[in-house]
C-alpha positions, -999 to +999 in steps of 0.1 A: -397-111-499-426-098-522-420-116-554-446-110-581-459-078-566-477-053-588-473-025-563-440-026-545-407-015-561-383-016-531-384-028-495-357-013-473-350-023-437-330+000-414-319-007-379-329+027-365-345+059-377-365+088-363-397+082-383-403+060-414-431+084-424-408+114-422-382+096-442-406+086-470-421+121-471-387+135-478-381+108-504-414+115-520-405+152-524-374+142-543-392+119-567-391+084-550-411+059-569-445+046-558-442+012-540-412+021-518-415+004-484-393+015-454-391-007-423-374+003-391-363-021-363-365+010-340-381+044-343-369+072-321-394+099-331-424+079-343-456+099-347-493+093-345-522+115-354-523+151-340-484+149-336-486+124-308-454+104-301-453+067-308-425+048-291-415+012-287-386-010-275-362-021-303-375-053-319-408-052-299-429-036-326-434-036-364-429-001-377-430+007-414-443+031-441-454+026-477-453+053-504-481+053-529-491+078-557-528+074-563-528+099-592-559+084-608-580+087-577-600+119-571-584+139-543-615+139-521-615+101-521-579+097-509-593+100-474-600+063-477-563+054-477-559+051-439-591+032-437-579+009-465-547+003-445-568-005-414-587-032-433-555-046-446-538-048-412-569-063-396-573-090-423-536-099-421-535-101-383-565-124-382-550-147-407-514-148-394-519-145-356-554-157-349-561-126-328-596-112-332-593-075-341-615-046-350-611-011-362-619+022-345-625+051-369-603+065-383-570+049-377-568+025-347-566-013-348-579-029-316-575-063-301-612-071-297-634-094-277-625-131-281-587-127-277-570-147-250-552-120-230-519-126-211-506-107-181-536-085-178-542-079-215-576-063-220-602-066-248-607-036-272-572-022-264-551-004-291-529-028-310-518-007-339-521+028-353-521+041-388-509+075-400-515+088-436-496+119-447-495+136-481-466+152-501-477+164-535-493+135-554-478+110-529-494+096-498-473+079-471-491+051-451-474+045-418-482+015-396-470+010-360-479-024-345-471-036-310-459-072-314-440-086-284-442-058-260-450-066-223-473-045-202-443-027-187-430-018-221-462-002-233-473+034-227-500+039-201-536+037-213-555+013-234-526-002-253-518-039-259-496-061-281-500-092-301-482-112-273-506-098-246-536-106-269-526-143-271-513-143-307-505-177-322-474-164-339-451-134-334-429-137-365-425-100-375-414-108-411-444-131-417-467-104-403-451-077-424-454-097-456-491-105-449-499-069-442-481-057-473-499-083-494-532-071-481-524-034-486-515-043-522-546-063-528-569-036-515-549-007-530-550-021-565-587-029-563-596+005-549-572+027-570-577+010-603-615+008-602-635+011-622-640+038-613-608+047-594-612+054-558-648+041-555-652+025-520-684+007-531-673-008-564-641-020-548-658-035-519-637-014-495-666+003-477-684-030-470-652-045-457-645-015-435-680-014-421-678-051-412-645-046-394-652-013-377-665-015-341-673+022-341-703+018-363-735+014-344-720+026-312-727+056-291-696+078-294-681+110-282-660+128-308-635+154-296-632+177-326-604+200-336-608+232-317-620+216-285-657+211-293-674+177-286-700+159-306-720+131-289-742+108-308-744+074-326-720+064-353-741+054-383-717+048-411-689+062-433-696+084-463-681+082-498-650+101-488-643+082-456-659+106-431-676+092-400-714+099-400-727+107-365-764+110-357-768+138-332-799+160-339-792+154-376-763+137-394-729+152-390-700+142-412-667+141-392-635+143-411-611+146-381-613+140-344-607+116-315-635+091-311-643+076-277-666+046-277-692+052-250-700+020-231 
């Protein structure tokens, strides 16, 4: 499926599991090689950021995780990995499905303006989420993408699927291969440098800023601990933090971002 890859060492597809991220975290702790990909037809205990649950009907989503070991990258710059995955997912989806997508910092892929919604699909609705978790020198990149789910099959809130967004194709294997190829392309460029992990030399920051609909928007950031920061998102710094102008420039490393209309 991924002949000629310089990153992937194994791709395993299982019919059902709790969480592909949890499975690869356990595998990483026992020495699993970098480049291991685990794909599940169904997840029963999928997770998003802040331990939120992520559920889907069997076969209606694409859920998978990738194990990487960016040992040559300074630890502070590994915060770029979920953003890198976002760029890869967005690029692949545009190419394979024709759906216009954008990114919301830090880990959401949105079906953006210009899509052709079906059955009440809305613009700027969440299409996919990305979760990066670390175990020693390994990082697990998990992706959950709604593919063929109908409105009734999605959780309440601003969620959508490729089908609802008017995708030209819904072949999950073709989408998976395209996303994995893009992850590989960006990961090798970013992790190998020179210098390793540099978002500017690799072109990653420029690609992220171009795809990210958060930048230049008024935002409300719900920070860990319950405080709220309101201001304008002005960019992303060298370690992947969101820069918010609010009586000065604040670097946000974690939080829920709401785009203020």
